[in-house]
N, C-alpha and C positions, 0 to 999 in steps of 0.2 A: 429296421427297428421299429415298433408298433409306439404311436402313442397315445393309446389307450391303455388303461390299466385293467387288466382282464380279471382281475384277482378282486377288487372292489364292486361289489353289486350297485348297478344302478337303484334310483327309488322308482317304485312304479306304482300306479293305481289303477284301479278298475275303470273303463272309459264306457264302453257301449257292449249292448248283446245285438247280433245281427240274426233277424229272421228273414226266411225267405217266404213270403205270402203276399196275399193279394191285400193292399191297402184300403180296399172297400168290403172287406169281410167284417161281417156284422159282429161275430163272436170276439175278433181281435180289436175291434173299436170298443166294444162293450168293456172287456177287460183293462185295456191300456187307456182309455179315455174314463169312462164312468168309473170303474174300480180305482184304478191307480192315478187317475188324474194327470195321465201325460197328454200333451196338447202338440197338435204339429207344429213344425218350425220348419226355418231355413236349412236348404240342403245345397251343398255344392252341385254343380253342372256335372254331375256323373253322366257317360253315355249310355247309361240303363235306366228304366224307371225304378222309382222308390218313394218312400217317405221317410221322414225324420220324426221323432216323438220325445218331445222336451219333459223334463222335472224342472221348472224353472228354467235357467239358463243352459242347462245341462242336457245334451243330446242322449238319451238313455238307449233309444231303440232305433236300431236302423231297419226300416222293411225295405226289402228287395223285390220286387216284382218278378214271379218265376216266369221264364220266356216261352213257356209253353202252358196250356189249359190244363193239361193230365197232372201238374205240380200244384193240385189246389189246396192240399193241406199245409199249414205252416211248419216249417223245419227249421231248426238252427242252421244259419250259416257259419257264424264266428262268433268268438268273443274276444274283446279288446281290450288292451290295456296301454297306458300312457305313460311315456317318461319324459323328464327334462334333459335326459342325456341327447347329445346331438346326432343326427341321423347317421353320419359317415361312423361314429363310435360304436351305435348299435348294430349297425351292418357289418362292423369289423367284428363284434362279439359273437355274432348268428354262425357266421362264416367259420370262425375259429371252433365252434362246438360242431362243425360239420352238419349243421342243418339245411335242408333243402329250403329254400325260400323264393320270394318274389317280392320286387320292390315297385311301388307306385308312388306318386305324388298327387296329393288331391285337389282339384282344380280350384282355383280361386284363393286356397287357403296357403299352400305351399308345403303343407304338412307331408310328411315321409309316413307311409304305412308298409310294414314289413310283415308279409303274410308267410307263417310257417304252418305247412301242412302235418298233421300229426297223424299215426298209424289210427285205423279205423275211420278216416275222415273227418275229423275233427280240424278246423282252421283256427290258429291263433293270431291275432292281428295285432301287432306292437307298432304304436304310433310315438313319432318323435319329431321335435322341431326339425325343419330343413336347414342346412347349412351349405356352404359353398359347392361341396361336392353333389347335391341332389337337389338343385333349385327346380329343374323340371321344364319341359317345355310347353307346358299347357295343354298337353293330351294325356288323358287318362286311360293306363294300359295296366290290367289284370285281370287275370283269369279266375285265380284264386278269390278274390271279391266276390265273385257270383257264381262260385262253386255250386254247381247242382241248379242254379237258377235258370 
């Protein structure tokens, strides 16, 4: 029997947008820096290049460097939402809904990311605090985090 009440929806809030694009792209720098006032800040040591742009203490935009020079145009990577629900309960909900997904643990932060690919290629990232079931081993593994990158 499940310990998670699947009839009660958890609380969610928007966390960030992920774009695949070059961090040195002048148009991105002007829009997100000069116009929107976002500033570069801390980024966990993911095994792929990128940059996080902050508004105050919140990382609103995650830029991921494309793996090939052919992908020079910025593209939407994923949209992320955050919950306070423990990771194990979130993953149980995703499985109960019959959704394909991938789980990764953020290096140095221990937060759990659940990537859910939708038809058409959009990926939704669901972030939750780690619990005993999902502490991770310090090695970041995710194909969907870099989808198309």
